[in-house]
C-alpha positions as CSV (number, residue, x, y, z in Angstrom):
1,X,0.0,0.0,0.0
2,X,1.4,3.4,-1.0
3,X,1.4,6.5,1.1
4,X,-1.3,7.9,-1.2
5,X,-3.5,4.8,-0.6
6,X,-3.0,5.2,3.1
7,X,-4.2,8.9,2.9
8,X,-7.2,7.8,0.7
9,X,-8.2,5.3,3.5
10,X,-7.7,8.0,6.2
11,X,-10.0,10.4,4.3
12,X,-12.6,7.7,3.7
13,X,-12.8,7.3,7.4
14,X,-13.2,11.0,7.9
15,X,-15.9,11.2,5.2
16,X,-17.9,8.4,6.7
17,X,-17.8,10.2,10.1
18,X,-19.1,13.5,8.6
19,X,-22.5,14.9,9.1
20,X,-25.0,13.5,6.6
21,X,-26.1,17.1,5.5
22,X,-22.6,18.1,4.6
23,X,-22.1,15.0,2.5
24,X,-25.4,15.5,0.8
25,X,-24.2,19.0,-0.2
26,X,-21.2,17.5,-2.0
27,X,-23.1,15.2,-4.3
28,X,-21.8,14.3,-7.8
29,X,-23.3,17.2,-9.5
30,X,-22.0,19.8,-7.1
31,X,-18.6,18.3,-6.2
32,X,-16.0,20.7,-7.5
33,X,-12.2,20.5,-7.9
34,X,-11.9,23.1,-5.1
35,X,-14.0,20.8,-2.8
36,X,-11.7,17.9,-3.6
37,X,-8.5,19.9,-3.0
38,X,-9.8,21.3,0.3
39,X,-10.9,17.8,1.4
40,X,-7.7,16.1,0.3
41,X,-5.5,18.7,1.9
42,X,-7.1,17.9,5.3
43,X,-5.1,14.7,5.5
44,X,-1.8,15.8,4.0
45,X,0.8,18.6,4.3
46,X,1.6,20.9,1.4
47,X,4.2,19.6,-1.0
48,X,6.6,22.2,-2.5
49,X,8.4,21.7,-5.8
50,X,7.0,18.2,-6.1
51,X,3.7,16.3,-6.6
52,X,4.1,14.8,-3.2
53,X,4.4,11.3,-1.8
54,X,1.1,10.9,0.1
55,X,2.3,12.5,3.4
56,X,2.8,15.7,1.4
57,X,0.6,16.6,-1.6
58,X,0.3,19.4,-4.1
59,X,-3.1,20.8,-4.7
60,X,-3.9,18.4,-7.6
61,X,-2.5,15.4,-5.7
62,X,-4.7,16.3,-2.7
63,X,-7.7,16.5,-5.1
64,X,-6.9,13.1,-6.4
65,X,-6.8,11.7,-2.9
66,X,-10.2,13.1,-2.2
67,X,-11.6,11.9,-5.6
68,X,-10.3,8.4,-4.8
69,X,-11.7,8.4,-1.3
70,X,-15.2,9.3,-2.7
71,X,-15.0,6.8,-5.5
72,X,-14.8,9.3,-8.3
73,X,-11.4,8.1,-9.5
74,X,-9.6,4.8,-9.2
């Protein structure tokens, strides 16, 4: 399991613990890249001059972590 996969699992746990109303507001039609970046960055530190390795993530990598955690990407 890679660091990114570990962060995806960590975020899945956080998402499942969220309030149902908040999750409903982030449905497939309203889930934006900015939402994914914000959500993914909650489980990582900011990477500088690199994509990151899971512990650190750039904005796009953080968005990918969130998209994977929500099942939008594989």
